[in-house]
C-alpha positions in Angstrom: -8.0 44.6 24.6 -7.1 44.4 20.9 -4.0 42.3 21.7 -6.2 39.8 23.6 -8.5 39.3 20.6 -5.6 38.9 18.3 -4.1 36.2 20.5 -7.5 34.4 20.7 -7.9 34.6 16.9 -4.3 33.3 16.4 -4.9 30.4 18.8 -8.2 29.5 17.1 -6.5 29.7 13.7 -3.6 27.5 14.9 -6.0 24.9 16.2 -7.9 24.9 13.0 -4.7 24.7 10.9 -3.3 21.9 13.1 -6.5 19.9 12.8 -6.5 20.4 9.0 -2.9 19.4 8.8 -3.5 16.3 10.9 -6.4 15.2 8.7 -4.3 15.8 5.6 -1.4 13.8 7.0 -3.8 10.9 8.0 -5.2 10.9 4.5 -1.7 10.9 3.0 -0.7 8.0 5.3 -3.7 6.0 4.3 -3.0 6.6 0.6 0.6 5.6 1.1 -0.4 2.5 2.9 -2.8 1.5 0.2 -0.1 2.1 -2.5 2.4 0.0 -0.6 -0.1 -2.8 -0.2 -0.8 -2.8 -3.9 2.9 -3.0 -4.7 3.3 -5.8 -2.2 0.4 -7.7 -3.9 2.3 -7.4 -7.2 5.5 -8.7 -5.6 3.7 -11.6 -3.9 2.2 -12.5 -7.3 5.7 -12.4 -8.9 7.1 -14.6 -6.1 4.4 -17.1 -6.5 4.9 -17.1 -10.3 8.7 -17.6 -10.0 8.3 -20.3 -7.4 5.8 -22.1 -9.7 8.1 -21.8 -12.7 11.0 -23.2 -10.6 9.0 -26.2 -9.6 8.6 -27.1 -13.3 12.3 -26.7 -14.1 13.5 -29.9 -12.5 14.7 -31.3 -15.8 15.7 -27.9 -17.3 19.0 -26.3 -17.7 20.9 -24.9 -14.8 20.9 -21.4 -16.5 17.0 -21.4 -16.5 16.9 -22.5 -12.9 19.5 -19.9 -11.8 17.8 -17.1 -13.7 14.4 -17.6 -12.0 16.0 -18.3 -8.7 17.8 -15.0 -8.9 14.5 -13.3 -9.9 12.8 -14.9 -6.9 15.5 -13.7 -4.6 15.2 -10.1 -6.0 11.5 -10.2 -5.6 11.9 -11.5 -2.0 14.2 -8.6 -1.2 11.7 -6.1 -2.5 8.9 -7.9 -0.7 10.7 -7.7 2.6 11.3 -3.9 2.1 7.7 -3.3 1.3 6.6 -5.3 4.3 8.8 -3.1 6.6 7.4 0.1 5.1 3.8 -1.2 5.5 4.4 -2.2 9.1 5.6 1.3 9.9 2.2 2.6 8.9 -0.1 -0.1 10.3 -2.1 0.4 13.5 -1.2 -1.9 16.4 -4.2 -4.2 16.0 -3.3 -5.0 12.4 0.4 -5.2 12.9 0.7 -8.6 14.7 -1.6 -10.3 12.2 0.3 -8.8 9.2 3.6 -9.8 10.7 2.5 -13.5 10.9 1.2 -13.5 7.4 4.4 -11.9 6.0 6.7 -14.3 7.9 4.8 -17.3 6.6 4.9 -16.1 3.0 8.6 -15.2 3.2 9.5 -18.6 4.8 7.6 -20.4 2.1 9.4 -18.5 -0.6 12.8 -19.0 0.9 12.1 -22.7 1.4 11.3 -23.0 -2.4 14.5 -21.2 -3.3 16.6 -23.3 -1.0 15.0 -26.5 -2.2 16.4 -25.9 -5.7 19.9 -25.4 -4.3 19.8 -28.6 -2.3 18.4 -30.6 -5.3 
């Protein structure tokens, strides 16, 4: 009889610990997602800033243009990496909408970078 009670207590303890662990993991994922989104916001701000600076450099030296174009490309690479990490953590209903927004932003940034090469 004692063995039965020990098994029941172990099973209850396991269910409790598993539930606590799942809640803890969900909270950690939510925190990670929030941190990644905050970093992505910073990178998007940088990309917009560099794009705007490049628009004003049409009469500037080639060194200035190449410097900020390089910064824009580095920022874009970090942005794509952050987007991928965020998409791994998003629920399905948010995933599709976020993908569309990210693709539009990346296309716009790449277009600006390419425009300077063609000019």
